[in-house]
C-alpha positions as CSV (number, residue, x, y, z in Angstrom):
1,M,0.0,-0.2,0.1
2,K,1.6,3.3,-1.1
3,T,1.0,6.2,1.1
4,K,0.6,9.6,-0.9
5,V,2.5,12.1,0.6
6,R,1.6,16.1,-0.1
7,P,4.5,18.1,-0.8
8,E,3.7,21.1,1.5
9,N,3.2,18.8,4.2
10,Y,6.7,17.8,3.5
11,I,8.2,20.5,3.7
12,L,6.6,21.8,6.6
13,S,7.8,18.8,8.6
14,V,11.5,19.1,7.9
15,L,11.5,23.0,8.8
16,T,12.4,24.1,12.3
17,P,9.5,25.6,14.1
18,E,10.9,29.0,13.8
19,E,11.4,28.9,10.2
20,R,7.7,27.5,9.9
21,L,7.2,31.0,11.9
22,E,9.4,32.5,9.6
23,A,7.3,31.4,6.5
24,A,3.9,32.3,7.6
25,L,4.7,35.7,8.2
26,K,6.0,36.4,5.1
27,I,2.9,34.4,3.6
28,A,1.1,36.9,5.6
29,K,3.2,39.9,4.8
30,E,1.9,38.9,0.7
31,A,-1.3,38.4,1.7
32,F,-2.4,41.7,3.3
33,K,0.1,43.4,1.0
34,K,-3.3,44.7,-0.8
35,T,-5.5,45.4,1.9
36,T,-6.6,48.8,3.5
37,L,-3.4,48.3,6.0
38,S,-0.2,50.0,5.7
39,L,2.7,47.8,4.9
40,K,4.1,49.3,8.5
41,D,1.1,48.1,10.1
42,V,1.5,44.4,8.7
43,E,5.3,45.0,9.8
44,R,5.0,46.2,13.3
45,A,2.1,43.2,13.7
46,V,5.1,40.7,12.5
47,E,7.9,42.0,14.9
48,K,5.4,42.0,17.8
49,V,4.5,38.3,17.2
50,R,8.1,37.8,16.7
51,R,8.9,39.4,19.9
52,R,6.6,37.2,22.0
53,V,7.9,33.7,20.0
54,Y,11.6,34.8,20.8
55,E,11.9,36.7,24.0
56,E,12.7,35.0,27.4
57,P,10.3,33.6,29.3
58,K,10.2,36.1,32.8
59,G,9.9,34.6,35.7
């Protein structure tokens, strides 16, 4: 019995969590490119998410 592997699932499985986050943020940036949001708004949101993900846990 052959199992079909979808390329996008394989690609995601070999990426580290950080690489997946970077890919998702790049996709989001492109998706919001033609909205009423300014590019600056989208970039600020991306930076906010990155800070939350990468900052050291407090405690």
